N, C-alpha and C positions, 0 to 999 in steps of 0.2 A: 681580668676581663671586664669590659664595661658593664655587663649585666649583673655582676656579682653584688654590687651595692644595692641595686634595686631589689634583687631577690632577698637579700639579707634584711633590708628594711621592711619589705612586705611580710616576711616571716615574723619579724619582731612585732610588727603591727598586729598580726593575727594572734600571736602568742599573748601579747599584753591584753588585747580585747578579750580573749578566751579566759584569761586569769581573772580579770576584773568582773566579767559576766558571772563567772562561777562564784566569786565572792559575794556579789549582790544576790544571786539566786539562793545561795546558802544562808543568807541572812546575816553574814558577818560584816557587811557594809550596810549600816542601818539607814533607814529613810532620813533624808535631810543631811546626810554626811557629805561635806563639801571637800574638794581637793583641787589643787592646781596641776597643770601639766608638769611643772618643775618638781612638785612633790612626788608624783608617780615616776618621773624620769629618774630621780635620785633613788627612789625605792628599788627600782629594777636595774639601776646602773647603766642606763641607756641614754641616747640623745633625746631631745624634745620632739623631734619630727615624727618618729613612729608612734610615740605616746599620744601626741595631738591627733594623729590620724585615727588611732584606735579609739580614743574618746569620742571623736566625731562619729565614728561608725556606731558606737554604742548609743549615742544620742539619737541617731537615725532609727535605731531599733526600739527606742522607748525605755531602754535600760538605765540610761543616765539623762540628765537634763543639762543643757548648756546654760550657765549662769553668766550673762554677758559681762565681760571685763573682769570676772572673778573666778573663772574656771568652770568646774562641773560639779554636779551633786547627784546623789541618789534621789529619785522622785519620792515625794510624800503623797502617795495615792490615798484618797479617802474611801470610805465605804460606798459613797455614791459613785465614785469612779469605778469601783469594782462591779457594782450593779450594771453600770453602763457597758463595761467590758463584756460581761456575761450576755447582755442583750445583743451586743454587736456580734459576738461569737455565734449566737443562735441564728441571727439573720444570715450569716455567711454559710453555716452548715446547712441550714434549711434550703438555701439556694442551690447548694451542691447536691443535696439529696433530690431536689426537684429535677435538676438536670439529669441525674442518673435515672430517675423514674421515666423521664421522657426519652431516654436513650441518646442524650446529647453530649455524652462524655466519652473519653477514651476508656473509662472504667466499665462501660456498658457491656463489653464482650468479656464476660468472666470465664469463657472457655479458651480464650487466647492464651497460649503458653506463657507469654511474657506477663500478662496480667495475673495469671495463676502464680507465677514465681514472685511477682511483686507483692501480691496479697499475702503469700506465705511469709515473706520477709517482714511485712508490716505486723503480721500476727505474732511473729517472734518478738518484735519490739514490745507488743502489747503484753506478752507473757512475762517479759523482763520487768515491765512497769508494774504488773500485778504482784510479782514476787517482791519487788521493792516496797510496795504499799503494805503487803502482808507482814513484811519484816520491820516496817516502820522506818525505813531508810529514805528520808525525804529528799536528800540530795540526789541519790541514784534515781528515785522516782521521777523527779523533775526532768532529769536528763533524758530518760527513756520516754517519758510522756511527750516531751517536745519533739523528739525524733519520730515517735509514733504518729503524731498529728501531722508533722511535716511530710512524712512519706505517704501517709494516707491521703492527705489533701492533694498531693502531687499526682495521684492517680486520676483525678477528675479532669485533668487536661487544661486547667486555667491557672497559669503561674501567678497571675495577679491576685486572684482569690487566695491561693496557697500562701503567698507572701504576706498578705494582709492578715490571714488567720494566724500565721506563725507569730507575727508581731503582737497580735492581741493576746495570744496564749502566753508569750513571754511576759508581757505587761501584767497579765493576770497573776502569774506566779510571783512576780516582783511584789505585787500588792499583797497577795495571800501569805507569802512566806513570813512576813513580819509578824503575823498573827499565829500561824501554825507552829513557829519555833517556840512559842510559849507553852505548847502542850508537852507534858513530860513523856508521853508515849502516843505516837500517831498510828500505831498498828490498828488495823480494821476501822480507822476513822476516815480514811481517804478513799475516794472513788477508785474502783479497780475493775471496771467493766469493759476494758479495751478489747478483749477477744470476743466478747458477746457482740460488740459493735461490728467488728470485722466480719464475723459470721453472718450477721444480719445483712450487711452490705453485699457479701459474696452471693447471698441468695436473692439479692435485689429486693429485700423486704425494707423498703425505705421508710414506711410508717413505723416499723419496729425500731429502726435505726434512729429515727427522730425521737421516739419515746425514750430510748436509752440515753441519748444526749441531753434531752430535757431533764431527765431524772438526775443525771450527773451534774448539770448546772445548778439545779435546785439544791442538791446535796451540798455542793461546794459553797453556794451562797449562804445557806442556812448555817453552815459551820463557821464561816468567816464572820457572819453577822453576830453569832453567839459569842465568839471570841472577842470581837471588837467591843461588845457591850460589857464585858467583864472588867 
C-alpha cells in the first residue's frame, strides 16, 4: 500500500528521536559529542532519511545543535546559559499564574469535571516524579518531570506558552544532567514539590504557587552552581 512507507519512516523517525533524546537526557551522550547522519544510520541499521529528520527534530527542541556541513552535536551549555533558562522559565510560569489569577485561562474553572480529571492526572505525574526523586532515579525523574510540566502547562489554554516552557525545561535538563550525573547519590538532593504545586493551583493560590516555583528554581540553580564550581 502507498502509505506504508510513510508510516514506517515516520515511526522510525520518532523511535530514533526518542532514543537519542533519552541518551542525551541520561547523560550518556556528553556535551560536545558530535556525530553524523551516517554514523547514526549505521548504528541503528536504517536509511539516512529518517535519521536526518529525527536529528532535525531534536535540534528544533534544543536537545541537539546542527553543526553546518559537519553533522550534529550535543550542546555545551554554560552556567550562564542555565541561569538564563531559569529566568526564562520563571517569566513564563509567572505569566501563566497571572492569567489564572485573572480568570483568563481554561484552568480557571477547577470545578469542571474535565479540569478535575486533568488535575488528578497531573498530580499522579507529580507523585511519580517525587518517588523517583526520593529514590535517586534521575532518568525516571526527568521523564516524569517533563510530562508533569507539559500536562500542567497545557491546562492554561495557551499552546504556544506550553510549547515554549517544555523546550526550556528540556534544555534545562540537558544542561543540568551533565553536573548531576557526577553526584554519587541524588536522593533528597532534587526538588520534589510537584504535588504541592498542583494543590496550590487547584485552590487558585497563585502567590503560593509562585513561591513554590521560585524556591524550586533557586534550589536547582544553587545545586548546579555548586557542582559546576567543584
